C-alpha positions, 0 to 999 in steps of 0.5 A: 159300702164295699168290702174291706177284703176284696173291695167288692160292692155286693154286700149283703145286710145280715143283721145290725152293723153286720154285712155279707160279701157276696164276692169274697164270702166274709161277713164283717161288722162296722163297729165304733172305728174298727172292722171285725171280719169273719169266716163263716164255718160250714156249721154255721159259725162265725171266726174272726179274723186276728190278723186283719185290721181295717182301719185305712181311710179308704175304709172308714170314707168306704162305710160313711157311703 
C-alpha cells in the first residue's frame, strides 16, 4: 500500500480500513471507491481534507496491493 498524498510506503494500520502515513503524517481510509484523508490535530481529533479526492487509477491500484 502507498500513501495517496505523498506516495510513501511507510504506512501503518490504525483501525479497520484506517491507515497512517509516517512520512507525511496524515491518516486516510479506503472505504469503497474513494479515499478520505485526515489531518491529525494536536488534541487527537481528525479533520477531513475536503479538497482531496484520490480516485486516480494509480491510487486504486495501490490499494489493491
